[in-house]
MMTF fields as JSON, N, C-alpha, C and O atoms, coordinates in Angstrom:
{
  "mmtfVersion": "1.0.0",
  "mmtfProducer": "UNKNOWN",
  "numBonds": 311,
  "numAtoms": 312,
  "numGroups": 78,
  "numChains": 1,
  "numModels": 1,
  "chainsPerModel": [1],
  "groupsPerChain": [78],
  "chainIdList": ["A"],
  "bondAtomList": [4, 2, 8, 6, 12, 10, 16, 14, 20, 18, 24, 22, 28, 26, 32, 30, 36, 34, 40, 38, 44, 42, 48, 46, 52, 50, 56, 54, 60, 58, 64, 62, 68, 66, 72, 70, 76, 74, 80, 78, 84, 82, 88, 86, 92, 90, 96, 94, 100, 98, 104, 102, 108, 106, 112, 110, 116, 114, 120, 118, 124, 122, 128, 126, 132, 130, 136, 134, 140, 138, 144, 142, 148, 146, 152, 150, 156, 154, 160, 158, 164, 162, 168, 166, 172, 170, 176, 174, 180, 178, 184, 182, 188, 186, 192, 190, 196, 194, 200, 198, 204, 202, 208, 206, 212, 210, 216, 214, 220, 218, 224, 222, 228, 226, 232, 230, 236, 234, 240, 238, 244, 242, 248, 246, 252, 250, 256, 254, 260, 258, 264, 262, 268, 266, 272, 270, 276, 274, 280, 278, 284, 282, 288, 286, 292, 290, 296, 294, 300, 298, 304, 302, 308, 306],
  "bondOrderList": [1, 1, 1, 1, 1, 1, 1, 1, 1, 1, 1, 1, 1, 1, 1, 1, 1, 1, 1, 1, 1, 1, 1, 1, 1, 1, 1, 1, 1, 1, 1, 1, 1, 1, 1, 1, 1, 1, 1, 1, 1, 1, 1, 1, 1, 1, 1, 1, 1, 1, 1, 1, 1, 1, 1, 1, 1, 1, 1, 1, 1, 1, 1, 1, 1, 1, 1, 1, 1, 1, 1, 1, 1, 1, 1, 1, 1],
  "groupList": [{"groupName": "MET", "atomNameList": ["N", "CA", "C", "O"], "elementList": ["N", "C", "C", "O"], "formalChargeList": [0, 0, 0, 0], "bondAtomList": [1, 0, 2, 1, 3, 2], "bondOrderList": [1, 1, 2], "singleLetterCode": "M", "chemCompType": "L-PEPTIDE LINKING"}, {"groupName": "THR", "atomNameList": ["N", "CA", "C", "O"], "elementList": ["N", "C", "C", "O"], "formalChargeList": [0, 0, 0, 0], "bondAtomList": [1, 0, 2, 1, 3, 2], "bondOrderList": [1, 1, 2], "singleLetterCode": "T", "chemCompType": "L-PEPTIDE LINKING"}, {"groupName": "SER", "atomNameList": ["N", "CA", "C", "O"], "elementList": ["N", "C", "C", "O"], "formalChargeList": [0, 0, 0, 0], "bondAtomList": [1, 0, 2, 1, 3, 2], "bondOrderList": [1, 1, 2], "singleLetterCode": "S", "chemCompType": "L-PEPTIDE LINKING"}, {"groupName": "PRO", "atomNameList": ["N", "CA", "C", "O"], "elementList": ["N", "C", "C", "O"], "formalChargeList": [0, 0, 0, 0], "bondAtomList": [1, 0, 2, 1, 3, 2], "bondOrderList": [1, 1, 2], "singleLetterCode": "P", "chemCompType": "L-PEPTIDE LINKING"}, {"groupName": "GLY", "atomNameList": ["N", "CA", "C", "O"], "elementList": ["N", "C", "C", "O"], "formalChargeList": [0, 0, 0, 0], "bondAtomList": [1, 0, 2, 1, 3, 2], "bondOrderList": [1, 1, 2], "singleLetterCode": "G", "chemCompType": "PEPTIDE LINKING"}, {"groupName": "ASP", "atomNameList": ["N", "CA", "C", "O"], "elementList": ["N", "C", "C", "O"], "formalChargeList": [0, 0, 0, 0], "bondAtomList": [1, 0, 2, 1, 3, 2], "bondOrderList": [1, 1, 2], "singleLetterCode": "D", "chemCompType": "L-PEPTIDE LINKING"}, {"groupName": "GLU", "atomNameList": ["N", "CA", "C", "O"], "elementList": ["N", "C", "C", "O"], "formalChargeList": [0, 0, 0, 0], "bondAtomList": [1, 0, 2, 1, 3, 2], "bondOrderList": [1, 1, 2], "singleLetterCode": "E", "chemCompType": "L-PEPTIDE LINKING"}, {"groupName": "ILE", "atomNameList": ["N", "CA", "C", "O"], "elementList": ["N", "C", "C", "O"], "formalChargeList": [0, 0, 0, 0], "bondAtomList": [1, 0, 2, 1, 3, 2], "bondOrderList": [1, 1, 2], "singleLetterCode": "I", "chemCompType": "L-PEPTIDE LINKING"}, {"groupName": "TYR", "atomNameList": ["N", "CA", "C", "O"], "elementList": ["N", "C", "C", "O"], "formalChargeList": [0, 0, 0, 0], "bondAtomList": [1, 0, 2, 1, 3, 2], "bondOrderList": [1, 1, 2], "singleLetterCode": "Y", "chemCompType": "L-PEPTIDE LINKING"}, {"groupName": "VAL", "atomNameList": ["N", "CA", "C", "O"], "elementList": ["N", "C", "C", "O"], "formalChargeList": [0, 0, 0, 0], "bondAtomList": [1, 0, 2, 1, 3, 2], "bondOrderList": [1, 1, 2], "singleLetterCode": "V", "chemCompType": "L-PEPTIDE LINKING"}, {"groupName": "ALA", "atomNameList": ["N", "CA", "C", "O"], "elementList": ["N", "C", "C", "O"], "formalChargeList": [0, 0, 0, 0], "bondAtomList": [1, 0, 2, 1, 3, 2], "bondOrderList": [1, 1, 2], "singleLetterCode": "A", "chemCompType": "L-PEPTIDE LINKING"}, {"groupName": "LEU", "atomNameList": ["N", "CA", "C", "O"], "elementList": ["N", "C", "C", "O"], "formalChargeList": [0, 0, 0, 0], "bondAtomList": [1, 0, 2, 1, 3, 2], "bondOrderList": [1, 1, 2], "singleLetterCode": "L", "chemCompType": "L-PEPTIDE LINKING"}, {"groupName": "ARG", "atomNameList": ["N", "CA", "C", "O"], "elementList": ["N", "C", "C", "O"], "formalChargeList": [0, 0, 0, 0], "bondAtomList": [1, 0, 2, 1, 3, 2], "bondOrderList": [1, 1, 2], "singleLetterCode": "R", "chemCompType": "L-PEPTIDE LINKING"}, {"groupName": "GLN", "atomNameList": ["N", "CA", "C", "O"], "elementList": ["N", "C", "C", "O"], "formalChargeList": [0, 0, 0, 0], "bondAtomList": [1, 0, 2, 1, 3, 2], "bondOrderList": [1, 1, 2], "singleLetterCode": "Q", "chemCompType": "L-PEPTIDE LINKING"}, {"groupName": "CYS", "atomNameList": ["N", "CA", "C", "O"], "elementList": ["N", "C", "C", "O"], "formalChargeList": [0, 0, 0, 0], "bondAtomList": [1, 0, 2, 1, 3, 2], "bondOrderList": [1, 1, 2], "singleLetterCode": "C", "chemCompType": "L-PEPTIDE LINKING"}],
  "groupTypeList": [0, 1, 1, 1, 2, 3, 3, 2, 2, 4, 2, 2, 5, 6, 2, 7, 4, 8, 9, 5, 10, 0, 10, 6, 11, 6, 10, 7, 11, 10, 6, 11, 5, 12, 3, 5, 9, 5, 7, 5, 7, 11, 10, 5, 12, 9, 6, 12, 10, 2, 13, 11, 9, 2, 11, 14, 12, 6, 12, 11, 6, 12, 10, 12, 11, 12, 9, 1, 6, 7, 9, 10, 5, 11, 6, 1, 5, 5],
  "groupIdList": [1, 2, 3, 4, 5, 6, 7, 8, 9, 10, 11, 12, 13, 14, 15, 16, 17, 18, 19, 20, 21, 22, 23, 24, 25, 26, 27, 28, 29, 30, 31, 32, 33, 34, 35, 36, 37, 38, 39, 40, 41, 42, 43, 44, 45, 46, 47, 48, 49, 50, 51, 52, 53, 54, 55, 56, 57, 58, 59, 60, 61, 62, 63, 64, 65, 66, 67, 68, 69, 70, 71, 72, 73, 74, 75, 76, 77, 78],
  "secStructList": [7, 7, 7, 7, 7, 7, 7, 7, 7, 1, 4, 4, 4, 4, 6, 7, 7, 2, 2, 2, 2, 2, 2, 2, 2, 2, 2, 2, 2, 2, 2, 2, 2, 1, 6, 6, 7, 7, 2, 2, 2, 2, 2, 2, 2, 2, 2, 2, 2, 2, 2, 2, 2, 2, 2, 2, 2, 2, 2, 2, 2, 2, 2, 2, 2, 2, 2, 2, 2, 2, 2, 2, 2, 2, 2, 2, 2, 7],
  "xCoordList": [0.225, 0.231, 1.545, 1.978, 2.182, 3.404, 3.113, 2.446, 3.631, 3.473, 4.817, 5.673, 4.996, 6.21, 5.881, 4.874, 6.725, 6.49, 6.995, 8.101, 6.195, 6.686, 7.751, 7.82, 8.575, 9.59, 8.95, 7.869, 9.627, 9.065, 9.142, 9.985, 8.242, 8.234, 9.353, 9.938, 9.635, 10.67, 11.376, 10.793, 12.637, 13.382, 13.564, 13.814, 13.45, 13.622, 12.479, 12.599, 11.371, 10.244, 10.63, 10.066, 11.576, 11.989, 12.706, 12.692, 13.332, 14.072, 13.235, 13.65, 12.076, 11.233, 10.569, 10.053, 10.591, 9.984, 8.488, 7.955, 7.83, 6.382, 5.992, 5.061, 6.707, 6.376, 6.545, 5.705, 7.632, 7.847, 6.791, 6.325, 6.421, 5.382, 4.054, 3.341, 3.731, 2.482, 2.526, 1.525, 3.672, 3.801, 3.629, 2.959, 4.238, 4.088, 2.639, 2.106, 2.014, 0.614, -0.281, -1.174, -0.046, -0.83, -0.625, -1.571, 0.607, 0.877, 0.138, -0.418, 0.137, -0.58, -2.074, -2.726, -2.616, -4.049, -4.415, -5.462, -3.556, -3.813, -3.787, -4.607, -2.843, -2.756, -3.995, -4.526, -4.449, -5.623, -6.905, -7.884, -6.893, -8.073, -8.219, -9.27, -7.177, -7.228, -8.135, -8.171, -8.862, -9.751, -8.987, -9.54, -7.728, -6.953, -5.945, -4.888, -6.286, -5.382, -5.121, -6.04, -3.872, -3.473, -3.948, -3.44, -4.9, -5.511, -4.5, -4.679, -3.439, -2.42, -1.599, -1.013, -1.556, -0.786, -1.679, -1.188, -2.967, -3.913, -3.711, -3.595, -3.668, -3.52, -2.201, -2.152, -1.125, 0.171, 0.118, 0.661, -0.532, -0.617, -1.473, -1.133, -2.581, -3.448, -2.695, -2.805, -1.938, -1.148, -0.105, 0.067, 0.586, 1.597, 0.933, 1.466, -0.216, -0.937, -1.287, -1.176, -1.704, -2.025, -0.792, -0.884, 0.347, 1.595, 1.954, 2.386, 1.773, 2.102, 1.167, 1.606, -0.108, -1.061, -0.656, -0.667, -0.301, 0.141, 1.395, 1.505, 2.337, 3.57, 3.28, 3.837, 2.414, 2.075, 1.369, 1.646, 0.476, -0.204, 0.792, 0.697, 1.747, 2.775, 3.625, 3.912, 4.022, 4.828, 4.046, 4.6, 2.774, 1.947, 1.802, 1.859, 1.617, 1.481, 2.781, 2.755, 3.916, 5.206, 5.392, 5.857, 5.028, 5.16, 4.236, 4.627, 3.012, 2.066, 2.607, 2.547, 3.132, 3.683, 4.88, 5.026, 5.716, 6.899, 6.502, 7.054, 5.55, 5.078, 4.445, 4.663, 3.672, 3.053, 4.12, 3.98, 5.185, 6.28, 6.969, 7.273, 7.21, 7.884, 7.042, 7.558, 5.754, 4.855, 4.801, 4.816, 4.739, 4.717, 6.0, 5.954, 7.143, 8.414, 8.434, 8.943, 7.884, 7.831, 6.967, 7.292, 5.873, 4.97, 5.606, 5.332, 6.448, 7.107, 8.271, 8.693, 8.799, 9.893, 9.418, 10.217, 8.145, 7.611, 7.489, 7.057],
  "yCoordList": [-36.842, -35.738, -34.995, -34.725, -34.662, -33.877, -32.471, -32.242, -31.542, -30.141, -29.472, -29.872, -28.454, -27.671, -26.428, -25.765, -26.125, -24.958, -23.718, -23.715, -22.656, -21.404, -20.851, -21.233, -19.963, -19.382, -18.776, -18.191, -18.922, -18.385, -16.878, -16.282, -16.269, -14.821, -14.359, -15.144, -13.092, -12.549, -11.417, -10.724, -11.23, -10.107, -10.213, -9.198, -11.398, -11.554, -10.923, -10.738, -10.588, -9.971, -8.654, -8.293, -7.929, -6.656, -6.865, -5.982, -8.02, -8.263, -8.974, -9.065, -9.471, -10.166, -9.138, -8.12, -9.418, -8.51, -8.741, -9.748, -7.793, -7.868, -9.127, -9.836, -9.397, -10.555, -11.85, -12.746, -11.944, -13.145, -13.283, -14.386, -12.166, -12.199, -12.662, -13.463, -12.155, -12.575, -14.054, -14.758, -14.525, -15.941, -16.823, -17.853, -16.414, -17.177, -17.149, -18.163, -15.999, -15.869, -16.765, -17.433, -16.782, -17.647, -19.118, -19.904, -19.497, -20.886, -21.254, -22.347, -20.343, -20.594, -20.72, -21.618, -19.83, -19.889, -21.182, -21.768, -21.63, -22.893, -24.054, -24.969, -24.007, -25.058, -25.066, -26.127, -23.883, -23.794, -24.202, -24.589, -24.113, -24.451, -25.96, -26.435, -26.702, -28.153, -28.79, -28.34, -29.826, -30.478, -31.228, -31.492, -31.571, -32.323, -31.445, -31.916, -30.162, -29.246, -29.754, -30.176, -29.703, -30.154, -29.135, -28.015, -29.52, -28.615, -28.134, -27.073, -28.91, -28.527, -27.321, -26.624, -27.074, -25.929, -24.805, -23.771, -25.011, -24.034, -22.639, -21.668, -22.527, -21.212, -20.553, -19.343, -21.346, -20.788, -20.227, -19.155, -20.947, -20.497, -19.234, -18.311, -19.2, -18.018, -16.815, -15.709, -17.024, -15.934, -15.429, -14.221, -16.344, -15.949, -15.211, -14.213, -15.69, -15.018, -13.594, -12.672, -13.412, -12.079, -11.178, -10.01, -11.707, -10.94, -10.542, -9.417, -11.464, -11.183, -10.135, -9.278, -10.2, -9.197, -7.82, -6.847, -7.735, -6.451, -5.948, -4.764, -6.845, -6.474, -5.948, -4.93, -6.636, -6.209, -4.856, -4.006, -4.658, -3.358, -2.244, -1.161, -2.508, -1.515, -1.193, -0.028, -2.229, -2.015, -1.223, -0.336, -1.536, -0.802, 0.659, 1.544, 0.916, 2.292, 3.065, 4.22, 2.429, 3.093, 3.419, 4.504, 2.475, 2.703, 3.829, 4.666, 3.852, 4.908, 6.276, 7.221, 6.387, 7.658, 8.087, 9.263, 7.142, 7.447, 7.93, 8.91, 7.248, 7.655, 9.042, 9.87, 9.295, 10.613, 11.699, 12.762, 11.436, 12.401, 12.631, 13.769, 11.569, 11.681, 12.494, 13.373, 12.209, 12.947, 14.415, 15.296, 14.685, 16.073, 16.795, 17.955, 16.124, 16.72, 17.004, 18.036, 16.094, 16.301, 17.507, 18.276, 17.665, 18.785, 20.117, 21.125, 20.148, 21.403, 21.725, 22.879, 20.729, 20.962, 21.647, 22.267, 21.548, 22.125, 23.598, 24.216],
  "zCoordList": [-10.361, -11.303, -11.15, -10.03, -12.259, -12.193, -12.656, -13.665, -11.892, -12.256, -12.16, -11.371, -12.965, -12.859, -12.073, -12.319, -11.141, -10.307, -11.001, -11.541, -10.994, -11.541, -10.617, -9.449, -11.121, -10.254, -9.019, -9.086, -7.9, -6.666, -6.675, -7.345, -5.915, -5.841, -4.932, -4.187, -5.006, -4.154, -4.851, -5.685, -4.508, -5.05, -6.554, -7.204, -7.13, -8.565, -9.352, -10.563, -8.688, -9.381, -10.032, -11.065, -9.454, -10.041, -11.362, -12.219, -11.54, -12.768, -13.831, -14.986, -13.455, -14.428, -15.339, -14.877, -16.62, -17.582, -17.7, -17.235, -18.328, -18.507, -19.283, -18.9, -20.369, -21.207, -20.417, -20.499, -19.652, -18.842, -17.748, -17.462, -17.145, -16.11, -16.702, -16.098, -17.88, -18.528, -18.9, -18.761, -19.37, -19.723, -18.488, -18.543, -17.377, -16.139, -15.667, -15.216, -15.772, -15.375, -16.231, -15.709, -17.531, -18.418, -18.081, -18.131, -17.737, -17.361, -16.077, -15.962, -15.125, -13.868, -14.133, -13.6, -14.947, -15.243, -15.958, -15.685, -16.876, -17.567, -16.577, -16.657, -15.648, -14.633, -13.743, -13.418, -13.353, -12.481, -13.196, -12.559, -14.508, -15.301, -15.498, -15.931, -15.183, -15.365, -14.316, -13.17, -14.698, -13.727, -12.634, -11.566, -12.889, -11.898, -11.155, -10.736, -10.998, -10.298, -8.878, -8.176, -8.48, -7.145, -6.114, -6.057, -5.322, -4.35, -3.313, -2.715, -3.1, -2.125, -2.579, -1.751, -3.874, -4.372, -4.894, -5.347, -4.827, -5.369, -4.779, -5.527, -3.478, -2.835, -3.219, -3.444, -3.297, -3.7, -5.113, -5.38, -6.016, -7.41, -7.522, -8.262, -6.784, -6.812, -6.247, -6.776, -5.186, -4.606, -5.602, -5.763, -6.264, -7.255, -8.414, -8.898, -8.858, -9.939, -9.532, -10.34, -8.303, -7.804, -7.824, -8.204, -7.42, -7.453, -8.881, -9.13, -9.806, -11.204, -11.803, -12.57, -11.46, -11.941, -11.43, -12.185, -10.165, -9.598, -10.291, -10.609, -10.523, -11.207, -12.608, -13.017, -13.343, -14.705, -14.696, -15.541, -13.761, -13.659, -13.382, -13.959, -12.499, -12.174, -13.4, -13.678, -14.128, -15.34, -16.383, -17.033, -16.544, -17.5, -17.1, -17.953, -15.824, -15.345, -15.557, -15.98, -15.264, -15.5, -16.978, -17.329, -17.835, -19.275, -19.727, -20.54, -19.203, -19.568, -19.17, -19.957, -17.96, -17.494, -18.338, -18.672, -18.672, -19.484, -20.871, -21.373, -21.489, -22.815, -22.744, -23.628, -21.709, -21.532, -21.438, -22.043, -20.682, -20.565, -21.904, -22.262, -22.631, -23.925, -24.892, -25.582, -24.944, -25.837, -25.429, -26.289, -24.138, -23.665, -24.061, -24.469, -23.947, -24.36, -25.858, -26.294, -26.631, -28.083, -28.43, -29.334, -27.709, -27.975, -27.606, -28.259, -26.576, -26.194, -27.112, -27.186, -27.816, -28.757, -30.027, -30.729, -30.331, -31.582, -31.531, -32.505]
}
């Protein structure tokens, strides 16, 4: 079975965008959903998926806080 490895985790996670993280996560989930998933890489893929979920949650929280600040600033300008 041939599989393509997702980019390894590490310092590059800070530069990965939300859309790219979600795309990588979807690819990992599709790979894990296959009946012929390579059991030798299963734990690595699950670990990477966990890292990506955390990254996406962090990005969403930052965006939520930023939007809240912007809206608050708009309300004080009125």
